[in-house]
NUPA-187610 format. One line per field, with one value per residue (C-alpha): x, y, z; residue number from 0; residue in three letters. Coordinates in Angstrom, 1 decimal. Example, Ala and Ser with C-alpha at 12.3 -4.5 7.8 and 13.67 -1.06 7.14 Angstrom:
<rs>
x [12.3, 13.7];
y [-4.5, -1.1];
z [7.8, 7.1];
i [0, 1];
aa [ALA, SER];
</rs>
This chain:
<rs>
x [-68.9, -66.3, -65.8, -69.5, -69.9, -67.0, -68.1, -71.7, -70.3, -67.7, -70.3, -72.6, -69.7, -68.9, -72.5, -72.6, -72.5, -69.8, -67.5, -68.0, -67.5, -64.5, -62.9, -63.4, -62.2, -59.1, -58.4, -59.0, -56.7, -53.9, -54.4, -54.1, -51.4, -48.9, -48.3, -47.9, -45.5, -43.6, -43.2, -42.1, -39.5, -38.4, -37.7, -35.8, -33.8, -33.0, -31.9, -29.8, -28.1, -27.5, -25.9, -23.7, -22.7, -22.1, -19.9, -17.9, -17.3, -15.9, -13.7, -12.2, -11.1, -9.3, -5.7, -4.4, -5.2, -5.6, -9.0, -10.1, -13.5, -16.1, -19.9, -21.7, -25.4, -28.1, -29.9, -33.9, -35.5, -37.8, -40.0, -40.6, -43.8, -45.3, -43.9, -42.0, -41.0, -38.4, -36.7, -37.8, -37.4, -33.7, -30.6, -29.4, -25.9, -22.6, -19.3, -16.3, -13.2, -10.9, -13.0, -16.5, -17.8, -21.0, -24.0, -27.9, -29.4, -32.0, -33.3, -34.5, -35.9, -39.3, -40.0, -38.4, -38.3, -38.1, -41.3, -43.4, -47.1, -48.1, -49.0, -46.9, -48.4, -48.0, -49.7, -49.3, -51.7, -54.5, -54.1, -54.1, -57.2, -59.3, -58.6, -58.5, -62.0, -63.3, -62.1, -64.0, -67.1, -67.1, -66.6, -68.8, -72.0, -70.9, -72.2, -74.7, -76.4, -77.1, -78.3, -80.7, -82.0, -82.5, -80.2, -77.5, -79.8, -80.8, -77.3, -76.3, -79.5, -77.7, -74.7, -72.3, -69.5, -69.4, -65.7, -66.4, -68.9, -66.2, -63.5, -65.8, -66.4, -62.7, -61.9, -64.7, -63.4, -59.9, -60.8, -63.1, -60.3, -57.7, -59.6, -59.2, -55.7, -54.4, -56.0, -54.5, -51.0, -51.2, -52.3, -49.7, -47.0, -48.1, -48.1, -44.7, -43.1, -44.3, -42.5, -39.2, -37.2, -38.5, -36.2, -37.1, -34.4, -34.9, -34.4, -37.1, -39.6, -38.8, -39.5, -42.6, -43.9, -43.3, -45.2, -48.1, -48.1, -47.7, -50.6, -52.8, -51.9, -52.7, -56.0, -56.9, -56.0, -58.5, -61.1, -60.5, -61.2, -64.5, -65.1, -64.6, -66.9, -69.6, -69.2, -69.3, -72.6, -76.0, -76.5, -74.9, -75.3, -73.4, -70.7, -70.2, -69.9, -67.3, -65.4, -65.3, -64.2, -61.4, -60.4, -60.1, -57.9, -55.7, -55.3, -55.1, -55.2, -52.5, -49.9, -50.6, -50.9, -47.7, -45.8, -47.2, -46.5, -42.9, -42.2, -43.4, -41.7, -38.4, -37.6, -35.1, -32.1, -33.0, -31.5, -30.3, -28.2, -26.7, -25.9, -24.3, -22.1, -21.1, -20.3, -18.1, -16.3, -15.7, -14.1, -11.9, -11.0, -10.1, -8.0, -6.1, -5.7, -4.3, -1.9, -0.7, -0.1, 1.9, 4.2, 5.0, 7.6, 6.5, 6.4, 7.5, 6.3, 3.3, 1.9, -0.2, -3.6, -3.6, -0.5, -0.2, -1.5, -3.4, -1.1, -4.0, -5.7, -9.5, -11.4, -12.8, -12.1, -11.5, -8.8, -10.7, -7.8, -4.5, -1.4, -1.1, 2.6, 4.9, 8.4, 10.5, 10.3, 6.5, 6.2, 7.8, 5.4, 2.5, 3.6, 3.8, 0.5, -1.4, -0.2, -1.0, -4.3, -5.3, -4.4, -6.5, -9.5, -9.6, -9.3, -12.3, -14.3, -14.8, -15.9, -18.4, -19.7, -20.1, -22.0, -24.3, -24.8, -25.8, -28.6, -29.6, -29.7, -31.9, -34.4, -34.1, -34.7, -37.8, -39.0, -38.1, -40.4, -43.1, -42.8, -43.0, -46.1, -47.6, -47.0, -50.4, -51.9, -51.7, -51.5, -48.2, -46.7, -47.8, -46.2, -42.8, -42.9, -43.6, -40.9, -38.3, -39.2, -39.0, -35.6, -37.0, -36.9, -34.5, -32.2, -31.4, -30.6, -28.3, -26.6, -26.1, -24.4, -22.2, -21.1, -20.3, -18.3, -16.4, -15.8, -14.3, -11.7, -11.0, -10.6, -8.3, -6.1, -6.1, -5.0, -2.3, -1.0, -0.9, 0.8, 3.3, 1.2, 0.5, 4.1, 4.5, 4.1, 0.9, -1.0, -0.6, 0.6, 1.6, 4.4, 7.9, 11.0, 12.3, 9.1, 9.1, 12.7, 11.9, 8.8, 11.0, 13.3, 10.5, 9.1, 5.4, 4.1, 5.9, 4.7, 1.0, 1.6, 3.3, 0.6, -2.0, 0.1, 0.9, -2.7, -4.0, -1.6, -1.9, -3.8, -6.2, -5.1, -5.6, -8.2, -8.9, -7.9, -10.1, -12.3, -15.7, -18.7, -21.1, -24.3, -27.2, -30.0, -29.2, -32.2, -31.4, -31.3, -34.5, -36.2, -35.0, -36.1, -39.5, -39.6, -40.5, -43.4, -44.7, -44.6, -46.4, -49.2, -49.5, -49.9, -52.6, -54.5, -54.2, -55.1, -58.1, -59.4, -58.9, -60.9, -63.6, -63.7, -63.9, -66.6, -68.7, -68.6, -70.8, -72.8, -76.6, -78.1, -81.8];
y [113.2, 111.4, 108.7, 108.2, 107.6, 105.3, 103.2, 102.9, 101.8, 99.5, 97.7, 97.4, 96.0, 93.4, 92.0, 91.9, 88.5, 89.6, 90.5, 87.2, 85.1, 87.2, 87.0, 83.2, 82.6, 84.6, 82.9, 79.4, 80.0, 81.2, 78.2, 75.9, 77.7, 78.5, 74.8, 73.8, 76.6, 76.1, 72.4, 73.4, 75.7, 72.8, 70.6, 73.2, 74.1, 70.4, 70.2, 73.2, 71.6, 68.4, 70.2, 72.2, 69.1, 67.2, 70.1, 70.2, 66.3, 66.7, 69.6, 67.3, 64.8, 67.5, 66.4, 69.3, 72.9, 72.6, 70.9, 73.1, 74.2, 74.5, 75.2, 77.9, 77.8, 80.4, 79.6, 79.7, 82.7, 81.9, 84.8, 83.3, 81.9, 85.4, 86.2, 83.7, 86.3, 85.0, 82.6, 79.5, 81.0, 81.7, 79.6, 79.0, 77.7, 78.6, 76.7, 78.6, 78.3, 80.2, 79.9, 80.8, 84.1, 83.4, 85.4, 85.0, 82.3, 84.0, 80.9, 80.5, 83.6, 81.8, 81.9, 85.1, 84.3, 88.1, 88.6, 85.7, 86.6, 83.4, 84.1, 82.4, 80.2, 82.2, 84.4, 87.4, 85.8, 85.6, 89.3, 90.2, 88.2, 87.7, 90.8, 93.1, 91.8, 92.0, 95.6, 96.6, 94.8, 96.7, 100.0, 100.0, 100.9, 103.0, 106.2, 105.0, 102.7, 105.6, 107.6, 104.7, 104.3, 108.2, 108.3, 110.4, 113.3, 113.1, 112.9, 116.1, 117.9, 118.3, 120.6, 117.9, 118.4, 116.1, 115.7, 114.3, 111.8, 110.5, 110.5, 108.4, 106.0, 105.7, 105.0, 102.4, 100.7, 100.8, 99.2, 96.6, 95.4, 95.5, 92.7, 89.9, 91.2, 91.1, 87.7, 86.3, 87.6, 86.4, 82.9, 82.7, 83.7, 81.2, 78.4, 79.5, 79.9, 76.3, 74.9, 73.2, 74.6, 78.2, 80.2, 84.0, 86.4, 90.1, 91.4, 88.9, 90.3, 93.9, 92.8, 91.0, 94.2, 96.1, 93.5, 94.0, 97.8, 97.2, 94.8, 97.2, 100.0, 97.8, 96.8, 100.4, 101.5, 99.0, 100.3, 103.8, 102.7, 101.3, 104.5, 106.5, 104.6, 104.8, 108.6, 108.7, 106.7, 107.0, 103.3, 100.6, 97.9, 100.3, 100.9, 97.2, 96.6, 99.3, 97.9, 94.5, 95.7, 97.5, 94.5, 92.3, 95.1, 95.4, 91.8, 90.2, 92.6, 95.0, 92.4, 90.3, 93.5, 95.0, 91.9, 91.8, 95.4, 95.1, 92.3, 94.7, 97.8, 96.3, 93.0, 90.9, 89.2, 85.6, 82.6, 81.6, 84.7, 84.1, 80.6, 81.5, 84.1, 81.5, 79.0, 81.5, 82.2, 78.5, 78.0, 80.9, 79.7, 76.3, 77.9, 80.0, 77.1, 74.8, 77.7, 77.8, 74.2, 74.3, 76.8, 74.5, 71.8, 68.2, 66.8, 63.4, 60.3, 61.1, 63.9, 61.9, 60.5, 58.4, 56.4, 52.7, 53.8, 56.7, 59.0, 61.2, 61.3, 61.7, 63.8, 67.2, 71.0, 73.9, 71.9, 68.6, 66.6, 66.6, 64.2, 61.8, 61.1, 62.1, 62.6, 65.7, 67.0, 66.3, 68.3, 71.3, 70.8, 70.9, 74.1, 75.7, 74.2, 75.2, 78.9, 79.2, 77.5, 79.7, 82.9, 81.9, 80.7, 83.9, 85.9, 84.1, 83.9, 87.7, 87.3, 84.4, 86.5, 89.5, 87.3, 85.9, 89.2, 90.8, 88.3, 88.6, 92.3, 92.4, 90.3, 92.5, 95.6, 94.0, 93.2, 96.7, 98.1, 95.7, 96.8, 100.5, 99.9, 97.7, 100.6, 102.0, 99.0, 98.8, 95.1, 95.2, 97.7, 95.6, 92.5, 94.3, 95.6, 92.1, 90.3, 93.0, 92.6, 88.8, 88.9, 87.0, 89.8, 90.3, 92.8, 90.2, 87.5, 90.0, 90.7, 87.1, 86.6, 89.5, 88.0, 84.7, 86.5, 88.4, 85.0, 83.6, 86.5, 85.6, 81.8, 82.5, 84.8, 81.9, 79.3, 81.6, 82.4, 78.7, 77.5, 80.4, 81.6, 78.1, 77.0, 74.9, 71.1, 71.1, 72.8, 69.7, 66.7, 65.7, 63.3, 64.0, 64.6, 61.1, 59.5, 61.4, 60.5, 56.8, 57.0, 58.3, 55.2, 52.6, 50.4, 50.8, 48.1, 49.6, 53.0, 51.8, 50.4, 53.5, 55.8, 53.7, 53.6, 57.3, 58.3, 55.8, 57.2, 60.9, 62.7, 65.4, 69.0, 70.8, 73.5, 74.7, 78.2, 78.1, 81.2, 80.5, 81.9, 84.0, 85.8, 87.1, 89.4, 93.1, 94.1, 97.7, 97.5, 95.4, 98.1, 100.8, 99.0, 98.6, 102.2, 103.4, 101.0, 101.8, 105.5, 104.8, 102.8, 106.0, 108.1, 105.8, 106.1, 109.9, 110.1, 107.9, 109.4, 112.9, 112.1, 110.6, 113.7, 115.9, 113.8, 113.6, 117.4, 117.5, 114.3, 114.9, 113.4, 113.9];
z [-202.6, -204.8, -202.2, -201.8, -205.4, -205.5, -202.5, -203.9, -207.4, -205.9, -203.9, -206.9, -209.0, -206.4, -206.7, -210.6, -212.3, -214.8, -211.8, -210.0, -213.3, -214.3, -210.9, -210.5, -214.1, -213.4, -210.0, -211.5, -214.5, -212.2, -209.9, -213.1, -214.9, -212.2, -211.0, -214.7, -215.4, -212.1, -213.0, -216.4, -214.8, -212.5, -215.5, -217.3, -214.3, -213.8, -217.4, -216.8, -213.8, -215.6, -218.6, -216.3, -214.3, -217.5, -218.8, -215.6, -215.7, -219.3, -218.0, -215.3, -218.1, -220.2, -220.8, -222.8, -223.0, -226.7, -226.2, -223.3, -224.8, -222.1, -222.9, -221.0, -220.3, -219.6, -216.3, -216.9, -215.2, -212.3, -213.1, -216.6, -214.8, -215.2, -218.6, -220.8, -223.4, -225.6, -223.2, -225.0, -228.5, -228.3, -227.7, -224.1, -224.6, -226.2, -226.9, -225.9, -228.1, -230.5, -233.5, -232.3, -230.8, -228.9, -230.0, -229.6, -231.9, -234.2, -235.7, -239.4, -241.1, -241.9, -238.2, -236.8, -233.0, -232.3, -234.3, -233.0, -232.8, -231.0, -227.2, -224.6, -222.0, -218.8, -216.2, -218.6, -221.0, -218.3, -217.7, -221.4, -222.2, -219.0, -216.9, -219.9, -220.9, -217.4, -217.2, -220.4, -219.1, -215.8, -217.5, -220.7, -219.0, -215.9, -217.5, -220.2, -217.7, -215.4, -218.4, -219.3, -215.8, -215.2, -212.2, -214.0, -214.4, -210.7, -209.6, -211.6, -210.4, -207.2, -206.9, -208.1, -210.5, -213.5, -212.9, -209.4, -210.8, -213.3, -210.6, -208.4, -211.2, -211.9, -208.3, -208.0, -211.1, -209.9, -206.7, -208.3, -210.7, -208.1, -206.2, -208.8, -209.7, -206.2, -205.5, -208.6, -207.8, -204.1, -205.3, -208.1, -205.5, -203.0, -205.6, -207.0, -203.6, -202.6, -205.6, -204.5, -207.3, -207.1, -205.0, -205.0, -204.1, -202.8, -206.3, -207.6, -205.0, -206.3, -209.9, -208.9, -207.2, -210.4, -212.3, -210.0, -210.6, -214.3, -214.3, -212.5, -214.8, -217.9, -216.5, -215.5, -219.1, -220.5, -217.9, -219.1, -222.7, -221.6, -219.8, -222.7, -224.9, -222.2, -222.1, -225.9, -226.4, -225.2, -225.2, -223.1, -225.9, -228.3, -225.8, -225.3, -229.0, -229.2, -226.2, -227.5, -230.8, -229.2, -227.2, -230.3, -231.9, -228.9, -228.1, -231.5, -234.5, -233.5, -232.4, -235.6, -237.8, -236.4, -237.4, -240.9, -241.4, -240.1, -242.6, -245.3, -244.1, -242.8, -244.8, -243.0, -244.7, -245.9, -244.2, -247.7, -248.0, -244.6, -245.3, -248.7, -247.1, -244.3, -247.0, -248.9, -245.7, -244.9, -248.2, -247.7, -244.2, -245.5, -248.1, -245.6, -243.2, -246.0, -246.9, -243.4, -243.2, -246.3, -244.7, -241.6, -241.8, -241.8, -238.2, -239.0, -237.0, -234.8, -236.8, -239.4, -238.5, -241.6, -240.6, -239.4, -236.1, -234.6, -232.5, -231.3, -228.0, -227.4, -229.9, -229.0, -228.7, -231.0, -232.9, -232.8, -231.5, -229.6, -229.9, -227.0, -228.1, -230.9, -231.8, -230.7, -234.4, -234.3, -231.1, -232.7, -235.7, -233.3, -231.8, -235.1, -236.3, -233.1, -233.1, -236.9, -236.4, -233.4, -235.4, -238.4, -236.3, -234.3, -237.5, -239.0, -235.8, -236.2, -239.7, -239.0, -236.0, -238.3, -240.9, -238.3, -236.6, -239.9, -240.3, -236.5, -236.7, -239.7, -237.8, -234.7, -236.6, -238.1, -234.6, -233.3, -236.1, -235.1, -231.4, -232.3, -234.4, -231.5, -229.0, -230.0, -228.0, -224.3, -224.6, -226.6, -224.1, -221.2, -222.8, -223.2, -219.7, -218.2, -220.2, -219.3, -215.6, -215.9, -217.6, -220.6, -223.2, -226.1, -224.3, -221.5, -224.1, -225.7, -222.4, -221.7, -225.2, -224.6, -221.2, -223.0, -225.7, -222.8, -221.1, -224.4, -224.2, -220.6, -221.4, -224.4, -222.3, -219.6, -222.0, -223.5, -220.0, -219.0, -222.3, -222.8, -225.8, -227.1, -227.1, -224.0, -224.0, -221.8, -224.6, -226.8, -224.7, -221.3, -222.6, -221.5, -223.5, -222.8, -223.9, -227.3, -227.9, -227.2, -229.4, -232.2, -232.0, -231.5, -234.2, -235.4, -233.2, -230.1, -231.0, -230.9, -227.4, -226.3, -227.3, -225.4, -222.4, -222.3, -223.0, -220.3, -217.6, -218.6, -215.8, -216.5, -216.2, -212.8, -213.7, -210.2, -211.2, -214.4, -214.6, -214.1, -216.2, -214.2, -215.4, -213.7, -214.9, -214.1, -212.1, -212.5, -216.2, -216.3, -214.3, -216.7, -219.7, -218.1, -217.1, -220.5, -220.9, -217.4, -218.2, -221.6, -219.5, -217.3, -220.5, -221.8, -218.6, -218.5, -222.2, -222.1, -218.9, -220.2, -223.3, -221.2, -219.1, -222.3, -223.5, -220.3, -220.1, -223.2, -222.5, -222.8, -219.5, -220.7];
i [0, 1, 2, 3, 4, 5, 6, 7, 8, 9, 10, 11, 12, 13, 14, 15, 16, 17, 18, 19, 20, 21, 22, 23, 24, 25, 26, 27, 28, 29, 30, 31, 32, 33, 34, 35, 36, 37, 38, 39, 40, 41, 42, 43, 44, 45, 46, 47, 48, 49, 50, 51, 52, 53, 54, 55, 56, 57, 58, 59, 60, 61, 62, 63, 64, 65, 66, 67, 68, 69, 70, 71, 72, 73, 74, 75, 76, 77, 78, 79, 80, 81, 82, 83, 84, 85, 86, 87, 88, 89, 90, 91, 92, 93, 94, 95, 96, 97, 98, 99, 100, 101, 102, 103, 104, 105, 106, 107, 108, 109, 110, 111, 112, 113, 114, 115, 116, 117, 118, 119, 120, 121, 122, 123, 124, 125, 126, 127, 128, 129, 130, 131, 132, 133, 134, 135, 136, 137, 138, 139, 140, 141, 142, 143, 144, 145, 146, 147, 148, 149, 150, 151, 152, 153, 154, 155, 156, 157, 158, 159, 160, 161, 162, 163, 164, 165, 166, 167, 168, 169, 170, 171, 172, 173, 174, 175, 176, 177, 178, 179, 180, 181, 182, 183, 184, 185, 186, 187, 188, 189, 190, 191, 192, 193, 194, 195, 196, 197, 198, 199, 200, 201, 202, 203, 204, 205, 206, 207, 208, 209, 210, 211, 212, 213, 214, 215, 216, 217, 218, 219, 220, 221, 222, 223, 224, 225, 226, 227, 228, 229, 230, 231, 232, 233, 234, 235, 236, 237, 238, 239, 240, 241, 242, 243, 244, 245, 246, 247, 248, 249, 250, 251, 252, 253, 254, 255, 256, 257, 258, 259, 260, 261, 262, 263, 264, 265, 266, 267, 268, 269, 270, 271, 272, 273, 274, 275, 276, 277, 278, 279, 280, 281, 282, 283, 284, 285, 286, 287, 288, 289, 290, 291, 292, 293, 294, 295, 296, 297, 298, 299, 300, 301, 302, 303, 304, 305, 306, 307, 308, 309, 310, 311, 312, 313, 314, 315, 316, 317, 318, 319, 320, 321, 322, 323, 324, 325, 326, 327, 328, 329, 330, 331, 332, 333, 334, 335, 336, 337, 338, 339, 340, 341, 342, 343, 344, 345, 346, 347, 348, 349, 350, 351, 352, 353, 354, 355, 356, 357, 358, 359, 360, 361, 362, 363, 364, 365, 366, 367, 368, 369, 370, 371, 372, 373, 374, 375, 376, 377, 378, 379, 380, 381, 382, 383, 384, 385, 386, 387, 388, 389, 390, 391, 392, 393, 394, 395, 396, 397, 398, 399, 400, 401, 402, 403, 404, 405, 406, 407, 408, 409, 410, 411, 412, 413, 414, 415, 416, 417, 418, 419, 420, 421, 422, 423, 424, 425, 426, 427, 428, 429, 430, 431, 432, 433, 434, 435, 436, 437, 438, 439, 440, 441, 442, 443, 444, 445, 446, 447, 448, 449, 450, 451, 452, 453, 454, 455, 456, 457, 458, 459, 460, 461, 462, 463, 464, 465, 466, 467, 468, 469, 470, 471, 472, 473, 474, 475, 476, 477, 478, 479, 480, 481, 482, 483, 484, 485, 486, 487, 488, 489, 490, 491, 492, 493, 494, 495, 496, 497, 498, 499, 500, 501, 502, 503, 504, 505, 506, 507, 508, 509];
aa [MET, ILE, TRP, LYS, ILE, ALA, ALA, LYS, GLU, PHE, LEU, LEU, ASN, LEU, MET, THR, PHE, LYS, PHE, VAL, VAL, GLY, THR, ILE, LEU, CYS, ILE, VAL, LEU, VAL, ALA, ILE, PHE, VAL, PRO, VAL, LEU, ALA, GLU, ASP, TYR, ARG, GLN, ARG, LEU, GLN, GLN, TYR, ASP, GLU, ARG, VAL, ALA, ASP, ASN, GLU, ALA, LYS, LEU, ARG, GLN, VAL, LYS, ALA, TYR, ARG, VAL, LEU, THR, PRO, THR, VAL, TYR, ARG, ARG, PRO, GLN, VAL, LEU, SER, VAL, PHE, SER, GLN, GLY, MET, GLU, LYS, ARG, LEU, GLY, ASP, SER, ALA, ARG, ILE, ASP, PHE, GLY, VAL, ILE, PRO, GLN, ILE, ASP, ALA, GLY, PRO, ALA, GLU, VAL, ASN, PRO, TYR, LEU, SER, ILE, PHE, PRO, ALA, PHE, ASP, VAL, LEU, LEU, ILE, PHE, LYS, ILE, VAL, MET, SER, ALA, LEU, ALA, LEU, LEU, VAL, ALA, TYR, ASP, VAL, ILE, SER, ARG, GLU, LYS, GLU, GLN, GLY, THR, LEU, GLY, LEU, MET, LEU, ALA, HIS, PRO, LEU, ARG, ARG, GLY, HIS, VAL, LEU, LEU, GLY, LYS, LEU, ALA, ALA, GLY, SER, LEU, THR, LEU, ALA, VAL, PRO, ALA, THR, ILE, ALA, PHE, ILE, ILE, GLY, LEU, LEU, LEU, LEU, SER, SER, SER, ARG, SER, ALA, SER, LEU, ALA, GLY, SER, ASP, TRP, ALA, ARG, ILE, ALA, MET, MET, TYR, VAL, ALA, SER, LEU, LEU, PHE, VAL, LEU, SER, MET, TYR, ASN, ILE, GLY, LEU, LEU, PHE, SER, CYS, LEU, THR, ARG, SER, SER, ALA, LEU, ALA, LEU, VAL, LEU, GLY, LEU, PHE, PHE, TRP, VAL, LEU, ALA, VAL, ALA, VAL, VAL, PRO, ASP, GLY, SER, ALA, TYR, LEU, ALA, ARG, ARG, LEU, GLN, PRO, ALA, GLU, THR, VAL, GLU, ALA, ARG, ASP, GLU, GLN, ILE, ALA, SER, LEU, GLU, LYS, GLN, PHE, ASP, LYS, ASP, LEU, SER, ALA, GLY, PHE, GLU, GLY, ILE, ALA, PRO, GLY, GLY, VAL, GLY, CYS, ASP, ALA, GLY, GLY, PRO, PHE, ASP, PRO, TYR, GLY, PRO, MET, GLY, GLY, ALA, PHE, ASN, TYR, TYR, PRO, ALA, LEU, CYS, THR, PRO, ALA, GLY, PHE, ALA, HIS, TRP, ILE, GLN, ARG, GLY, GLN, MET, GLU, ALA, ALA, VAL, ARG, MET, LYS, TYR, ALA, ASP, LYS, PHE, ARG, ASP, ALA, GLY, ARG, GLN, TYR, THR, ASP, SER, GLN, ILE, LYS, GLN, ALA, THR, VAL, ALA, ARG, ARG, ILE, GLY, MET, MET, SER, PRO, THR, CYS, VAL, TYR, ASP, GLY, VAL, MET, SER, ALA, LEU, ALA, GLY, THR, ASP, LEU, ALA, ASP, SER, GLU, SER, TRP, ALA, GLN, ALA, ALA, ALA, ALA, TYR, ARG, GLU, THR, LEU, ILE, ALA, TYR, ILE, ARG, ASP, LYS, THR, ASP, ASN, LEU, SER, SER, PRO, SER, CYS, TYR, THR, GLN, SER, THR, ASP, ALA, GLU, ARG, VAL, ALA, PHE, GLU, LYS, ALA, SER, ASP, SER, GLU, ARG, ARG, LYS, MET, VAL, GLU, VAL, VAL, ASP, ARG, HIS, THR, VAL, PRO, LEU, ASN, LEU, ASP, ASP, LEU, PRO, ALA, PHE, ARG, TYR, SER, THR, ASP, VAL, ILE, GLN, SER, LEU, ARG, ARG, ALA, GLY, THR, GLY, LEU, LEU, LEU, LEU, VAL, VAL, PHE, ASN, VAL, LEU, PHE, PHE, GLY, LEU, SER, PHE, ALA, ALA, PHE, GLN, LYS, TYR, ASP, VAL, ARG];
</rs>
């Protein structure tokens, strides 16, 4: 009997105007959104490839380990088409050197990127707005309409349990809403797969399958809300008003309200306080660096950029410059200077990291409070699940930053190993002992020409064994992060249907 009720209700739903309009609207929006989002992904991927290629080209020109400071980039996520999350709100690059520890960029406090209430332009937005509204419109009158038409009393006059009626309605609603959701996903995947730049791996298909399940659970939870209102009221009009009121709460009020409450309950550190702390650290850093320079013996000719000629090679790197040619005493000076600078910069890298992290952590704590408040809404839970599966959530950004920080340690160890702990000539110059002795004996005019000749003929370092930065989203971790949200969506469905069942048991069919 349950399946007979479900089949009848399902066929009736398919012929309703609201179902046809909702389905067409959902399909059309997906057909419009996905090509635009795929093109946006293609452009971002192209920009990523160009930046990586530019960085590799610069590395091929490095002539001293002193200026070996590569930049690592985060590859855009192909599944951001479904949920952009925080991918565009946070930094996607990090310079690797002695003086900087990579961390996620939190942006200014006035616009906390972790607490943004503005909806992203993605497939997720279609489901949050169109599919959730369609679910409520399908469900709001499934019981109250039968009551108004007098058919509910006739149904229950037969030996038919009320629970079977409700289960039949639930099955019909699930099948009805699965039609547009499935079609939308299929069309979206076909359009995404047809994009030249979008290459989906096996793990991507697994995450897409989980996205599909999450979408069905979310839509079904909104249907169960409409079913509850239909069981609580004797009028379809009243059930519709209550359903639309809940829809506004779930889609707009709760996300905005949770962000507002989080700012009041968990104030974040101000950007002014962070900048003041960083400015204080910079003064102390300059003071310690100057004190370190005073303890180093003068290097003589070739160690003063303000002299009659410029003894330095191309600018760049953690220490800004390197000497193309200097005297033997100048070379000894550079060894002491470089080792001292490296020690000071690494010491203050931790302090600058802690200052920035303190500011970032305060924003993340504020966003965490907002997410916890927002968990009362299926929409907020669904948003978190989709961004976790797409690899565009905060946790994945933090994982990337941690990988970049770990790569920094690897690179520093590589440089120290190649330069005998920053004491070999290749760390600072590729000039020979003979050239440095000749440079000491030459006149100023001869020295200027010698610097130009040495710098012009110095070949770049062989960096074939340079460790490469690798990072990819951990699919298992993504599924684990999404698991809590998926479980909560299941709880929402069970809770709302349980309340509907309890209400229907007392429903007056007269």
